[in-house]
BASE-688467 format. One line per 5 residues: number of its first residue (from 1); for each residue x, y, z of C-alpha. Coordinates in nm, 4 decimals, always signed. Layout:
<sites>
NUM> X:Y:Z; ...
</sites>
This chain:
<sites>
1> -11.6602:-0.8199:-11.6736; -11.7341:-0.4737:-11.5268; -11.8060:-0.1479:-11.7046; -11.8620:+0.1875:-11.5319; -11.9617:+0.4845:-11.7432
6> -12.0017:+0.8376:-11.6076; -12.0845:+0.7167:-11.2564; -12.1583:+0.9769:-10.9900; -12.2391:+0.9478:-10.6211; -12.3432:+1.2162:-10.3727
11> -12.4339:+1.1311:-10.0140; -12.7235:+1.2711:-9.8121; -12.4919:+1.5088:-9.6234; -12.3999:+1.6762:-9.9519; -12.0590:+1.5121:-9.9982
16> -11.9938:+1.4391:-10.3645; -11.7800:+1.1263:-10.3539; -11.7588:+1.0472:-10.7261; -11.8121:+1.2388:-11.0471; -11.7948:+1.0971:-11.3994
21> -11.6144:+0.7796:-11.2912; -11.5510:+0.5554:-11.5912; -11.3428:+0.2396:-11.6300; -11.3608:-0.1216:-11.7438; -11.2239:-0.4400:-11.5909
26> -11.1785:-0.7474:-11.8056; -11.2390:-1.1014:-11.6846; -10.9359:-1.2438:-11.5074; -10.7701:-0.9062:-11.4518; -10.6150:-0.7773:-11.1290
31> -10.6870:-0.4049:-11.1132; -10.6091:-0.1637:-10.8287; -10.7901:+0.1594:-10.7471; -10.5307:+0.3943:-10.5998; -10.5804:+0.7432:-10.4619
36> -10.5681:+0.9666:-10.1569; -10.7919:+0.9110:-9.8563; -11.1461:+1.0302:-9.9212; -11.1235:+1.0142:-10.3006; -11.4138:+0.7699:-10.3310
41> -11.2248:+0.4416:-10.3805; -11.4297:+0.2518:-10.1245; -11.7507:+0.4100:-10.2533; -11.6671:+0.2878:-10.6034; -11.6113:-0.0638:-10.4724
46> -11.9460:-0.0652:-10.2920; -12.1190:+0.0565:-10.6071; -11.9662:-0.2303:-10.8059; -12.0820:-0.4737:-10.5374; -12.4350:-0.3321:-10.5392
51> -12.4127:-0.2207:-10.1748; -12.4745:+0.1371:-10.2928; -12.6600:+0.2753:-10.5924; -12.5158:+0.5473:-10.8202; -12.6888:+0.8827:-10.8607
56> -12.5891:+0.8982:-11.2248; -12.4151:+0.6980:-11.4943; -12.4203:+0.3238:-11.5502; -12.2624:+0.0118:-11.4022; -12.2906:-0.2856:-11.6336
61> -12.1884:-0.6500:-11.6294; -12.1878:-0.7317:-12.0037; -12.1920:-1.1093:-11.9416; -12.4247:-1.0926:-11.6410; -12.3471:-1.0066:-11.2805
66> -12.1014:-1.2629:-11.1434; -12.0808:-1.4193:-10.8006; -11.9020:-1.1590:-10.5856; -11.6782:-1.1971:-10.2820; -11.6078:-0.8858:-10.0713
71> -11.3204:-0.8366:-9.8259; -11.3529:-0.5263:-9.6077; -11.0736:-0.3248:-9.4480; -11.1702:-0.4690:-9.1105; -11.2249:-0.8467:-9.0894
76> -11.5874:-0.7934:-8.9677; -11.6020:-1.1381:-8.8101; -11.8796:-1.2534:-8.5801; -11.7089:-1.2635:-8.2369; -11.9439:-1.5308:-8.1015
81> -11.8697:-1.7721:-8.3879; -11.5593:-1.9782:-8.4573; -11.3559:-1.9495:-8.7758; -11.5460:-2.2297:-8.9492; -11.8848:-2.0696:-8.8807
86> -11.7587:-1.7297:-8.9936; -11.6342:-1.8703:-9.3232; -11.9527:-2.0742:-9.3661; -12.1764:-1.7654:-9.3385; -12.2253:-1.6950:-9.7140
91> -12.2983:-2.0634:-9.7695; -12.5538:-2.0651:-9.4882; -12.7216:-1.7637:-9.6471; -12.7439:-1.9606:-9.9712; -12.8958:-2.2528:-9.7755
96> -12.6177:-2.4906:-9.8743; -12.6601:-2.8167:-9.6778; -12.4593:-2.8011:-9.3545; -12.2262:-3.0945:-9.4263; -12.1384:-2.9556:-9.7696
101> -12.1002:-2.6020:-9.6318; -11.8658:-2.7245:-9.3586; -11.6509:-2.9070:-9.6127; -11.6291:-2.5991:-9.8352; -11.5476:-2.3733:-9.5400
106> -11.2768:-2.6121:-9.4162; -11.1231:-2.6190:-9.7642; -11.1282:-2.2383:-9.7841; -10.9538:-2.2084:-9.4462; -10.6888:-2.4580:-9.5569
111> -10.6231:-2.2563:-9.8714; -10.5383:-1.9460:-9.6682; -10.3103:-2.1353:-9.4298; -10.5521:-2.1859:-9.1411; -10.5978:-2.5608:-9.1404
116> -10.6341:-2.6603:-8.7768; -10.7880:-2.3282:-8.6712; -11.1461:-2.4149:-8.7665; -11.2655:-2.3990:-8.4045; -11.0689:-2.0878:-8.3056
121> -11.2659:-1.7755:-8.2154; -11.1718:-1.4284:-8.3450; -11.0390:-1.3228:-8.0029; -10.7877:-1.6085:-8.0271; -10.6495:-1.4990:-8.3656
126> -10.3921:-1.2381:-8.4649; -10.4833:-0.9522:-8.6979; -10.3345:-1.1314:-8.9972; -10.5174:-1.4529:-8.9130; -10.8478:-1.2661:-8.8815
131> -10.7924:-1.1209:-9.2285; -10.7178:-1.4695:-9.3611; -11.0527:-1.5835:-9.2204; -11.2175:-1.2891:-9.3954; -11.0531:-1.3823:-9.7265
136> -11.1534:-1.7469:-9.6807; -11.5130:-1.6367:-9.6213; -11.5072:-1.4350:-9.9444; -11.3736:-1.7377:-10.1351; -11.6028:-2.0000:-9.9823
141> -11.8854:-1.9454:-10.2297; -11.6470:-1.9661:-10.5292; -11.6844:-1.6076:-10.6567; -11.5670:-1.4973:-10.9992; -11.5194:-1.1360:-10.8866
146> -11.3263:-1.0546:-10.5694; -11.3504:-0.7010:-10.4283; -11.1015:-0.5968:-10.1602; -11.1190:-0.2664:-9.9719; -10.7713:-0.1912:-9.8315
151> -10.7614:-0.5314:-9.6596; -10.3984:-0.5070:-9.5483; -10.3911:-0.1443:-9.4334; -10.3887:-0.2181:-9.0585; -10.1314:-0.4999:-9.0737
156> -9.7568:-0.4958:-9.0207; -9.5313:-0.5098:-9.3252; -9.4320:-0.8758:-9.2903; -9.7936:-0.9912:-9.2574; -9.9054:-0.7579:-9.5348
161> -9.6447:-0.8948:-9.7754; -9.7308:-1.2565:-9.6918; -10.1017:-1.1952:-9.7486; -10.0285:-1.0147:-10.0737; -9.8365:-1.3164:-10.2027
166> -10.1222:-1.5441:-10.0954; -10.3720:-1.3213:-10.2737; -10.1738:-1.3445:-10.5977; -10.1650:-1.7243:-10.5668; -10.5408:-1.7459:-10.5109
171> -10.6059:-1.5085:-10.8014; -10.4076:-1.7320:-11.0350; -10.5421:-2.0614:-10.9045; -10.9085:-1.9559:-10.9261; -10.8829:-1.7363:-11.2365
176> -11.0445:-1.4589:-11.0330; -11.1163:-1.1063:-11.1425; -10.9852:-0.8774:-10.8671; -11.0653:-0.5124:-10.7960; -10.8362:-0.3997:-10.5148
181> -10.8602:-0.0673:-10.3307; -10.5358:+0.0642:-10.1822; -10.3526:+0.3848:-10.0956; -10.0123:+0.2127:-10.1216; -9.8050:+0.2760:-10.4333
186> -9.5767:-0.0155:-10.3442; -9.8651:-0.2559:-10.2938; -10.0350:-0.1630:-10.6199; -9.7108:-0.1778:-10.8207; -9.6418:-0.5361:-10.7140
191> -9.9882:-0.6928:-10.7061; -10.1690:-0.5361:-11.0013; -10.1795:-0.5737:-11.3750; -10.3354:-0.2270:-11.4024; -10.3592:+0.0681:-11.1669
196> -10.6402:+0.3224:-11.1917; -10.5193:+0.6432:-11.0264; -10.8020:+0.8565:-10.8872; -10.8236:+1.2275:-10.8242; -10.9142:+1.3794:-10.4869
201> -11.2875:+1.4042:-10.4153; -11.5009:+1.4007:-10.6202; -11.3110:+1.0999:-10.7489; -11.2618:+1.0102:-11.1109; -10.9925:+0.8190:-11.2978
206> -10.6960:+1.0412:-11.3747; -10.4660:+0.7721:-11.5163; -10.5009:+0.4109:-11.6293; -10.1579:+0.2476:-11.6051; -10.0816:-0.0960:-11.7486
211> -9.7889:-0.2450:-11.5585; -9.5001:-0.4394:-11.7187; -9.4275:-0.8077:-11.6767; -9.1288:-0.9221:-11.4746; -9.2430:-0.7842:-11.1373
216> -9.1480:-1.1099:-10.9684; -9.0402:-0.9469:-10.6426; -9.1166:-0.6207:-10.4673; -8.7633:-0.4961:-10.5353; -8.7216:-0.6079:-10.8970
221> -8.6326:-0.3395:-11.1499; -8.9735:-0.3602:-11.3267; -9.1526:-0.3212:-10.9909; -8.9444:-0.0149:-10.8999; -9.0099:+0.1342:-11.2430
226> -9.3821:+0.0687:-11.1987; -9.3685:+0.2510:-10.8651; -9.2147:+0.5543:-11.0354; -9.4854:+0.5597:-11.3025; -9.7636:+0.5273:-11.0477
231> -9.6112:+0.7930:-10.8193; -9.5798:+1.0367:-11.1095; -9.9426:+0.9781:-11.2085; -10.0560:+1.0210:-10.8482; -9.8695:+1.3518:-10.8222
236> -10.0459:+1.4732:-11.1368; -10.3837:+1.3625:-11.0006; -10.3241:+1.5406:-10.6698; -10.2185:+1.8589:-10.8443; -10.5314:+1.8522:-11.0610
</sites>
């Protein structure tokens, strides 16, 4: 679905975020970008989304650019709008008729466990609930590609684990393609099919790790083994 070849990005202040970044993501895959803070993971995600433009290289969608949903690290909700209106936003931008948009937004909220909270305002929601609203908003327009930029980083472990399980369920139910940015070895080892380990800035892919089946829980033997493989690759990337 996505193909990056030799992508580079330098910002106006002179910071070179990415250099020769290359990877592919197949349709239906769950792929994590893992690396140290400042390695360009979030920049890569914004390039894939079209929010930034590369200075060099190519970003291609061989079968055409799909509908994209984006979940940011912060929920970025409109504080003056209730949960339903926040989730409805991408549908309003597409000029979907209001009755249909409301029905789709209500369904999206129900799918993330927020049925009954349609009229709640962000100030009335916990951090985990705000992130669920953000995920529902990304899903409301039925995307084929879901981009997530460290969405669980600010949450406690219990909430983070619950949202991770929900994300896996939604990925399977909707046959989504997921590109997930994280700095957590444990998170990537459990959620992903593949982990792309990035070097420190300027970021590039140092290792492309396909993870084994059987990672049914966070403490299963295959998950622990995946963590070891990812940690070893991350140590190599940091040393390089």
